[in-house]
N, C-alpha and C positions, 0 to 999 in steps of 0.2 A: 811530257805524254810520249804512252803509248802509241803505236800509228794503225792498229789494231782495230779494226771492225766491232764495238762493244756496246751490249744493252746491261745498261748494269740495273735488276728494280730491285727499290732499300720497301722490305716491306716492314709488317708489326705491327702489334697495337699501339692506341692515341694516348699522346702522352712519352712516348716512348723515344723520342729525341730523332722518332726517320727523319723529316725533313735536315735537321745539322747536323744530319751521318749525312744525305743525300746528298750537301753542300757541298759537304766536304770529297766526298769522292767526287761530287762536278768542277769542283776545284782545281783537283787531287788531276781530271782526264776534260783540262779546260772545256765541258760539256758546258751543254745546255739546261736545267733540272728541268723537267714534264715533274710538275704533282698536283692529283687526280682534286685536292680538296679547290684549286685555283678553275680544271677540266671542270666540276660537277658547275663552280657555280657559272661558268661565261655561258656550258649547256644549261642549268639551271637553276636563275638569278633569287626566286623564292621554294629553293627545294624540299619539297618532300623523304625526303629518303628509302622510297622504293628500290621496292627488285628491277623496277627496268630504267628508270633513273641510275641504280645503281651498272648494271651491263650500257646504258650508252655512256657512264663515263669508265667505263676500264674502254670499253670500244673506241674513241673518242681518244683518253690515251695515251691506248698500245697504235692510234690512226699518227696522233703528235708521233706519235717513241717513231717510226718507219719512217716517218717525212724528216726527224731529226739526222739515225742515219745515213739517210740519200747524200742529204749536205756537212755531213762537221766530225761522223762516224762515229759518234758515238752520244748515245743519249740514258740521263739517267733521270731512273719512274721513281719519285715517292709516292708512294700508297699502302692501302693498309692490307692490299691482295690478301681479303682474307681466303681467298676461298679458291683447294689447292686447280680446283679450272683456268680464273684469271690468272692464277703463274703462269703451265699449263699454258693454255693463249701469250702472253707474253715473252716466251720461253723462241715458239710458233714465228710471233710474227723478225724475232733474230735469226729463224734460221734461211725465213723466206728471203729479209735478206741475207744473212752471207754471217753474219754479222758472229764475235763470243757470246753466252746466252750468261748472268755473272748472279744468282740474286744472295740477297744482305737479308737476312734477320736481327734485328732491332728489337732488345727483348730490355728490360729494368723493370730495380725495386717495385711493387705496386703500391710505394711512401712514397718513391723521388719521383713517384707517376701523379698522384693525387696533385705534391706538391708545382709538380708543371703548371700541371691541366688547372689547378685552380692560381698560375701566377700568367696565365696568356695571359695578351691585353693587344689586338689589333691586330688578330690571326685567322688568316682565312679559313679552319678546321672552329666549328662547330661542335665538333666532341666533344662533350662534360663524363666528367668520374665515373657518370654508370653509363654511358654512353660503352669509355673503357667497360667496360666493368659484362655488359652485354654481349659486346661484340669480342671479349677475353671466352667468353662460354664459345662461340660459335664459330670461334681461328682454327681451321686447319691448319696444326704444325705442316711441314714439308715435307713431301715426301725427295723430293726431287735431288739433288746436292747441293749445297745452302754454305755459306757464312757463316758467323754470325756474330752481331757488336753485342755487350754490357754494356750500354751508357749506361748502369748505374750511375758513372763515378764522374773522374773532373770530364773540362774539351779536350784537357793536357791528353788524362787519357783515353777522350774513345779517340783521341787523334790517331795515336802513335796504334788502335787496331784496324784505324783506316791504313798505317804505312804497309804495316805489316801483308794482309790483304793488298793493298800496293806489290807490294815487291813477293807478294806468290804470283803473281797476277804477267809481272815484268815491267812491271805499271815506273817508271822514270819517278822518282819523291820531289813534286819541289818545296 
């Protein structure tokens, strides 16, 4: 595990496999994963997905990330982060905590996304394929430096990409 203080934000559209990718990073860093889907339900048990709820969800998510950085040195955050402003807010939190900031965008073929969303059971995410399409039209591509994972393939293929990023970051791969 890397000893360097680090905030890893895993972003992308619903159904691309962000949660799986974030879980892989959390395992590599021996860190907790903070999911915006879970934070939203903690804050709003019956969410309406308003702009105000979304802002409050990201504020609370990043507050939890800051506390995790103080406690554990590494925080992995999993969320759509469809607005550049949310990603900049995350980067500012990392800077305030003296942590490196890593943005990882997860992409996936639409046919795979549809299949994954239809197969979801018992997940915290409420996003269906219509929500995926809506957010696709609203997603602001990152303008800041980031890594990209194509999660259209198999689990071993995704893990290989995570390993490559960890090697770039000089993280011991377990």
